C-alpha positions in Angstrom: 0.0 0.0 0.0 2.8 2.5 0.7 4.1 1.8 -2.9 0.7 2.9 -4.3 0.9 6.0 -2.1 4.3 6.9 -3.6 3.0 6.3 -7.1 -0.1 8.6 -6.7 1.3 11.3 -9.0 1.5 8.8 -11.8 -2.1 7.7 -11.2 -3.2 11.3 -11.0 -1.5 11.9 -14.4 -3.6 9.1 -15.8 -6.8 10.6 -14.2 -7.2 7.4 -12.1 -8.5 7.0 -8.6 -6.6 4.7 -6.3 -8.7 2.9 -3.6 -7.9 0.2 -1.1 -10.4 -2.3 0.3 -10.1 -4.5 3.4 -12.3 -6.8 5.3 -11.2 -5.1 8.5 -13.3 -2.6 10.4 -12.9 1.2 9.9 -11.1 1.6 13.3 -8.7 -1.2 12.4 -8.1 0.3 8.9 -7.4 3.7 10.5 -5.0 2.3 13.0 -3.2 0.4 10.3 -2.9 3.5 8.0 -1.6 5.5 11.0 1.0 2.8 11.6 2.2 3.4 8.0 2.4 7.1 8.5 -0.9 7.6 6.6 -2.2 7.0 3.1 -3.2 9.7 0.7 -6.0 7.6 -0.9 -9.1 6.0 0.6 -9.0 2.6 2.3 -12.5 1.2 2.3 -13.9 -1.3 4.8 -15.8 -4.3 3.5 -16.4 -5.4 7.1 -20.2 -5.8 7.2 -21.6 -7.8 5.7 -18.2 -9.4 5.9 -16.4 -9.4 2.6 -19.6 -8.8 0.5 -17.8 -6.6 -2.1 -14.7 -8.8 -2.3 -17.0 -11.9 -2.8 -18.4 -10.2 -5.9 -15.0 -9.9 -7.3 -13.9 -13.4 -6.3 -11.3 -12.0 -3.9 -12.5 -13.2 -0.5 -10.5 -16.2 0.7 -12.3 -19.1 2.4 -10.3 -18.1 5.6 -12.2 -14.8 5.6 -9.6 -12.4 4.4 -8.9 -10.7 1.1 -6.7 -11.7 -1.7 -4.0 -9.3 -2.6 -5.1 -8.0 -6.0 -4.9 -5.1 -8.3 -8.0 -4.3 -10.4 -8.4 -1.6 -13.0 -12.0 -0.6 -13.7 -12.7 1.9 -16.5 -15.1 4.8 -16.3 -18.0 2.7 -17.5 -17.4 0.2 -14.6 -15.9 -2.5 -16.8 -13.0 -4.5 -15.3 -10.1 -4.1 -17.7 -7.3 -5.6 -15.7 -7.1 -7.9 -12.7 -4.0 -9.5 -11.1 -4.1 -11.6 -8.0 -0.9 -11.9 -6.0 0.5 -14.3 -3.5 -0.7 -13.1 -0.1 2.9 -12.6 1.0 3.7 -10.5 -2.1 3.0 -6.8 -2.3 1.5 -5.8 -5.7 3.6 -3.4 -7.8 1.8 -0.2 -8.7 3.6 -0.1 -12.0 1.5 -3.1 -13.2 -1.7 -1.0 -12.7 -0.1 2.0 -14.3 0.8 0.0 -17.4 -2.7 -1.3 -17.6 -4.1 2.2 -17.3 -1.8 3.4 -20.1 -3.1 0.7 -22.3 -6.6 2.1 -21.9 -5.6 5.6 -23.2 
């Protein structure tokens, strides 16, 4: 997530909105963001009903937590890119930037 924070100028240049989503509660998300020194983009809570949004994208693990994934959705709401990562691997924002550049 900090890597996406550092890459925000590139996302802004491409007129893209970065969002994070977690199955944790808003207070937990806030504490986690503060532990990172803050994030400059929204971190949404999919806490209740638990993982409902993530289920719709096929990104809720049977253990009850979210997959690490990058999704690019165009202005019409169509998924144009999705990449699911190993849970121990942090996604690279450059992958999403390349996908966005391909939409231009």
